[in-house]
N, C-alpha and C positions, 0 to 999 in steps of 0.2 A: 631474565632473558626469555623472549618468546620462543617456545618450542615448536617452531614451524618446520615442516618437512621440506628439504630441498628436493628438486625434481629428480635428481640423480638417485635419491634414496626412496623414491616412491615405491609403494608396495602393490598389493594384490589389485589386479584389474587395470593397471596402467599400461597402455600400449607403448612398446619400446620406441616406435616411430615418434610418438608425441613427446616422449622423454627427451629424445635427442633434439627435437625441434625446440623444446622449451628451455634448454640449458642456458641459453643466452639471457633469460629473464632472471636467473638466480643471482647473478652478480649485482643486479640492480637493487636488491632488497633482501632484508632478512627473512621476509615471509613471502610465500607463493601460494595463491589459491588457484586450483585448476579444476575444470569441469570434468566430471565423470559422466560421459554421455550415456543416456538411458538405453544401452544396447541390449539389456535384458528386459526392456519393456516390450509392448506389443510391436515395436518397430523392428525387433530383431530376435533371433533365437537365444536361448539361455546359454548356448555354448560360444556365442560370438565374443571376440575380444572387445573389451571396453576401451573406447577412445578417450583421450584426455587432451585438453587444450589449456595451455598455461596462461596465466595473467598475473603479473607481479603486483604485489600490494604496494601501499605507499612506502617510500623509502624510509628506512629506520634512521632516527637521528644519530649523529656521531657521538653526542654526549650520552652519559648513562640515562636510562629510561627513568622518567619521573611522572607522577600523576599529572594529568592536564585537565583541569576543571573549568578553565575560562570558557565562557559561552555556554555552559551547561546550566541546568536548573539547580545544581548544587550551589552555584554562585549567586544567581538571581532569577526571579520569575516575574513576568508581567503581572501586575496586581491592580485590581479595579479600585477606582476612587469614586466616592460620592454615590448618589442615587439617581434614579431615572436613567437617562442615557449616560452610562458610566465611561469615564476616560481611564486609560491605562497608564501606569507609571512603574518605575523600578521598585521591586519588592524583595524581601529576603528569599533566599534559596530554600529548597526542600532538603531536609536532612536525609541521610541514608538510614534505612531500617534493616536490621539483620533479622531474617526469618528462619526459624528453626523447625518449621512444621514437619520436614522430612528427615532432618539429621541435626544432631547437636553440634554447634560450632565449637571447635576445640581451641583452647588457648595457644598462642604462639603461631597460629597459622599464617599471620601476615608476614612473618619472617621466613616461613618455609615455602610459601606458594610460588609457583612458576606459571607464567602465562601460557595458555593453550591457544587462544584465539581472541580476536576482538573485531566486532563488526557493527554496522548501523542498520537498524530496521526503519524503513519508511512504510507507512501504510495508509490506504484510503486517501490518496491525494485528490481523487475525484476532479481531475482536470475537466472543466465544464465549457462546452460551447453554449454560452448563455442565450444565444439567439436561435437555437435549434428548434425547428417546428414541432418536434414531438415531445418537448419538455412538458412536464406535468405541473407547471407553475400554478395553474388555475385551481389545483386542489387546496390552495391557500384559503379559498373561501370557506372551507370546512375545517382545515387544520392550518393554523397560523404559521407553523414551522415547515410546511410542505414546500415553501419557497423562502430562501434566505437572502437578505439584502446584499450580501457580499459575493454572490455567485459569479459575478463578472470579473472577479480578481483572482481566480484560482491559479492562473499561470504566474502572475507576479508573486503570489504567496509561495508557490512551490519553488520558484527560482531562489527566493530568499532562504528557503530551507537548504537547498543545495549549497548556497554560499556559506551557511553556518557549518555544514558538514565539512566543506573544504577547509575551513579555518581551524578545525580540530587537529592539533599537532600530534596528538596521541590519545590513548584511552584514559579515561578519568581516574582509574584505580592503578593500573599497571604501567601506564605510559606507553604501552606497546603500540606499534603502528596499527592502524585500522586495516584489516585485510580486504574488506569489501563492504558494499551496501546491498541490502535486499529489500525490494518492494514486495509487500504481501497483499497485493491485489486492490481492486477498484482504483486502478491507475487512471482510468477514464470514468466518465459518469454516465454517458448516454450511448455507449457502444458506437460512437461516431468516428469516422476516419479522421475528421478534423482534430478531434480530441487526442487520438492516438498519435498523430504527427506531433502535436504540441507536447505531449508527454515525453516522447522519445527525444525531442530537442531539449526539453528541460533537463533530462537526465544525461544526455550525451553532449550537449552544447550546441549553440546556434542561435540564429535570430528567429523570433516568433512574432507573428502578428495575430493576437488572440481575437480574431474577428472572422466571421463568415457572412455570406450574403453580400450585401452592398459594401464594396471596399471603402466607400467614402464615409460611412456613418453606421452607428448602431441602430438595429431594428429589433425591438423586443418589448418586453413588458415594462421596462424602466423608462421608456419614453412614450408609453401608450396612453397616458393621461388617466389610466385606471387607478383609483385611489387606494386599492388594496395592496398596491406595490409601491415601494419607495421610488419616487420620481426625483432623483438627486439634482438634476439641472433645472427643473421646472418650478414655477411658483405654486404648483398644485399643493394643497394642504392634505397630503395623503396620510394614511393611518400611521405610517412609520415616523413621519415628521411630527405628528401629534404626540408620539412617544419620545421625541427628543432627537431624532435623526437629523443631521445637518442638511442644509441646502448647499450644494457644491457645484458651482458653475464650472463647466468643462470636464466633469467627472466621466461621462460616457465617452467623450472624445479621447480622454486619457486612457480609459480602460481598454480600448481597442487599438491603441497605438503600439507600434513595434517595440519589443523588448529583446534583451539579449541574456541568454543563460551561459555561464561559463562551463556548464557540464560538471559532473562529479570528477574529482581528481583521484579516484580510485576505482577499481573494477566494480561493476554492479550486476546483480542478478534480478530476475523478474519472476514473480508468482502471479497467477491470474485470479481475478475476482469476478463476482457475478455481474458487476457493471461492465466488465471487460468482455464478458461472454454473451450477455443477453441484452437486447434493446430495453432501455429503461431499467436494466438490472433485474428484470423479472419475467420478460416475455420470450418464449421460444418461437420467435416470429421471423426468423431470417428468411423463410420461404414465402412470406406474405408480401406480394407485390404492391398491394395498396399502401401498406405502412412504409415500405421502402420508397415508393414514389412520393409520399407525403413528406418523408424525411428530407428529400432533396428538392422538393417543390416550392411553390410560391404562396402557400397558405399556412397560417399558424393560428391555432385556437388559444385565446388568452383569458377568457372569462366564461365561467359557468356558474349556475346557482349553487348555493351551499348544499342543498339536498342532492343535486346531481354529483357534485364533487364527493360527497360522503359515500354515495353508492359505489362510485368507481374506486375510491380508496379502500372500501370494504372488500371489494372483489380482489384487489391486489393483496391486501394483508392476509386474507383468508385463503389465498391461492385458489380461487374459484375460476380463474381465467388464465391458466398458465401459458396458453398459446396466443393470447391476445385477441381471440375471436370477438369477445364482447367489447373489448377496447376499440376494435375497428368499427363495430356497430355504433358505439358511443360517438366516435369521431364523425362518422358519416351523418349521424343525426344532428350534428352541430356544424355541418359544412357551411351553412349560410352565415354563421356567426364568426367564421374565421376571417382574419385580417390578411391583407396582402403583404408579403415580404419578398425579398429577392431570392430566387432559387439558387442552390449551390450544391453541386454534386459531391463536394468534399464532406457533406453531412451524412452520406450514405452509411448504413451500418456495416461493420466489418465482421467477417466470419472468423472462426477459430484459425483456419488456415491463413487468412490474411494477417491475423495477429502474429502468428509465428513468422511469416514472411517479413513483416515489418521489423521484428526484432533481429532477424538474420540479415537485414539490409546493411551492407558495409558502411553506408552513410551514417549509421547510428552506432557504430562499433565503439567509438571513443577509446577508453582504456580496456575495453573488453569485459569478459571474454566474448568471442564471436557468438552472437545469438543470445547473449546474456542468460545463459543456462540452457536455452533451447537449441536444437540441432536439426539437421536434415532427417535424423531418425524420427523425431517428433512429427515432422511433416509427412513422412512416409506412413507412419502408424496412425496419424490423427490423434496424437496424445499431447498433453501439455504438462507433463510431470517429468522430473529428472533428478539425478543425484550429482553432487560435486564434492571434491575434496577441499576442505577448508584449510587444514593444517595437518601436521604429522599425526595428531591424535584425534582429529575431529572430521566427521563427514557431515555434509548438509544434504537434506532431502526436501525438495520442493514438490508439493502435491497440488493437484487440480481437484478442488472440493466442490466445483460447480456442477449442477445438475442440468444437462441440456434439455430436459423435459420441461423446464420452466420453473419459476418462482425464485425468490431471492435467498432462501435457505439452501443448504448444501448436503452432500453425501459423497461417498466413493463407490465406484463400480468394483465388481469382483476382480477384474483383471488388475486394476491398480492396487487393490488390497494385496493380491498375491505378489505383485512386484515389490510393494513396500516390505512385506514379510521377507522376501528373498534378499532384498538389498540390505536390510538390517542384519540378517543371518550371515551373509557373505562378508559383512564388515563388522563382525562381532568384536573385533579387537580395537575398534575405534569408537570413541564417544560419538553420539549422533544428535544432531539438532534438526528437528522437523519444522518446515515452514509451510503455511497454508494461508488461505484467506479466511475461511470460516473457523469459528471456535468449535470446541467439542459440543457445546450446548446448542449451537445453531445448525448442526448437521442432522436435521430431522426430516429432510425432504427426500423421499425415496421414490420419486416418480421415475418411470422408465426412460432411459436415454433412447431417443428415437433411432439413433445410429446403431444401438446395441440392444434391441428389444428383448433378447433372451437373457440379458445380464442382470443379476440382482444388484441392488444398491444397498450400501451399508451406512449406518448412522454413526454419529460421533461416539456413542457408547461402545460400539464395536471397534472403532479405531482406538479408543482408550485401552480396551482390553488387549488389542494386538500390541500396542506400544508397551504395555505393562509386561508383556512376555519377553521383552528384550531389555536386559539390564544395562545395556550401553546407551539407552536413550536418556539424555539429560533434560531436554526442553522441547516443547512444542510452541513455536512462535507464530502468532497470527494477528488478525485485525477484525474487520467486519462490524463489530459492535460499537466502534467509535469511542471506546472507553478503556481506560487503564484498569486492567484486572489481572491479578496474578494468582493462580490457583494451584495448590499442591495436589498431585495424584499419586496414589499408591494402589494400583489395581491388583487383582488377585494373582497375577502372573509372577509376582516377586520383585519386579522393578518399580522404581519410583522416579518421578520427574516433575518438572514445573511447566505449567501452561502459562505463557506470557502473552497477554493480549494488550495491544497498544492503541492509544487514542488516535483518531484520524487527524489529517491536516486540513480538513474542510470545516469541521466544527471546533469551537473553542474547547480546550486551550491550544489546539494546533501544535502537536508535538511529534517528534521522532524519538527513537530510543537506541542508545549505545548499549551493547551487550558484550561483556567480557567473560571468558571462561578461564578459570584458574584451577590448577591441581594443588591442593593444600598439603600433599605429601603425608596425609594421615588417614587415608581411606575415604576422604570427602573431596568433592569439587564445589567451588563457589561460583555462582553465576552473578555477576554484578550488572545491575540494570541502572542506567542513568538517562534521564529524559533531557532532550534539547529542544529549544524553540528555534524559530527562524532567526536570521541575522537582522531582521527589520527592527528598528528602535521601538522600545515599549511605548514611548510617547508619540502621539500622532500630531501632525500639523495639517489642519484642513486646507491650508493654502499650498501644501506640497503634494502635487499630483505627479511627481516623478515615479520611476519604477520602484525605488525604495520607499517613497512616501505611500504609494498604493499598497505595497506589501505590509506596511505598518497599519494602514487603514483596514486591510483585509482581516487582520487579527482583531482590531477593536470592533469592527462591525459584527464579526462572528460572536464576540462576547455579548453584544446587545441584540442579536437576532431574536425577535419575539418568539416565545415558546421554546427557546433553547434549553436543553437539558443542562443543568448546572452541576451535575455530578460526574461528568465525563472525565475529569482529571483523576478520579479514583481516590482511594484512601491513601494515607502515607505508605502503607505496606504494599501498594500497587505502583508506586512511583520509583523513587531511587532506592534500590534495595541491594542486599547481599542474600542470595538464595542458596542455602547449603543443602547438599544432597549426597548421600552415600553412593559409592559406585563399586560395582563388582562385575568384572568382565571375564 
């Protein structure tokens, strides 16, 4: 039986008003997840009472709980066939691997364990406005993977992932109801308002037209006639067709056609990534009027020489232009080479404040919670981090690891570090799961936050040390690297925990992850990780350009994307696992 806290039994930090307001949700489900508003963040004083908002989890089944593996990668995995342009088909599932790096698994634990929590992590959806004027597709002349042939289908692919999560009737090991879903950043790709609207509708439900600019047709690199891009509808013998990519009449018309998302059928929370914070995921350029006007304007650069592309890509990778000053100069120098497109104000970049406001919009509340973790306290303080109660024994903490000074790697400011320390200390009797976008190894960017010029920035090593000082931390769940990697940590502070990094849903193999926490009743906790694919069929049909057919094609095109990293699925010990850890609280 899932050991989830009823609202009436909520403990430290839960405001009585919210408890009374939430009691109606208890009768609907065996589990309740409710947000602990960040009242002790910079938005409020340390003495202010913490607010809570209730959101019921999925209804528990009437029958005894049983493991539910249908639709997971335990049952089957899309498997490549042949050579050249490879087709996908049904393949054997990935077996579960027991990892004892941090604690020895004790015999008989399966009969003793009780469920603490179960949830789904989605990460790096990268919802893309593929016609956006500021996209960096032209870097492909120097780096073949800088543009991917499937980028026009991110919405269809994400909807299919939502459909898969909705079809999971319980957790794969315990059968417990799923409490919530968490996105761990890079929900959008280009920091564009169009992408943010599409993401929120994917998650909360609604009709989406994944098109910007001319409402009648696609305008972008895939009907440009340029042979360095896949021209699916045209007879052009482009480089991708030479590698086996198909000719698909009607592809672009289908790609921008209206689709419908059912929205998640359980509460969902949101964590912010660098592509959600910064234009192009790397430039601190919200105050740059030229780049903003170009984003919504009627000109788009599609082609530059390999040498010029290489120079720009080097500036980005080596963080030599964090504010986009040289990027602006680059674009101005190529003004005459830009092609005409239809202007569209929906392509404007969104600020952190607008990101919060969009999440708080009642139109996107769906099953809640209101704000999907964010609150008016975040708006008042200008922060994007918060804590929430997952279950009776577990607290969740969502961090903002982005550096507003620019560049795609991350860090934490001192105020957030102090808030994290305080939140863990005040909830020392609860297990803690940390959520962020960046991994510990990619938090190396300590540029000054322009809004807090006197504040020091802290690296991933410092965050590891802080977490290691709190023995209630079980896991740090993140994304960013687009790869399945699970890393044990035993810092000097005495605590030990698992860092769980999950592959993206934009690059193959396009996965999400179910995570279950169980108390083994022997001084250890097991974290079970189970990967899931979208609901799209493994086999594609090139004549099927329906919403489902495009979602299947999205997966197959990502497999065949030239230059794609073939190791992103990780090793067996990074996929479906049982992660054992000692706990001492």
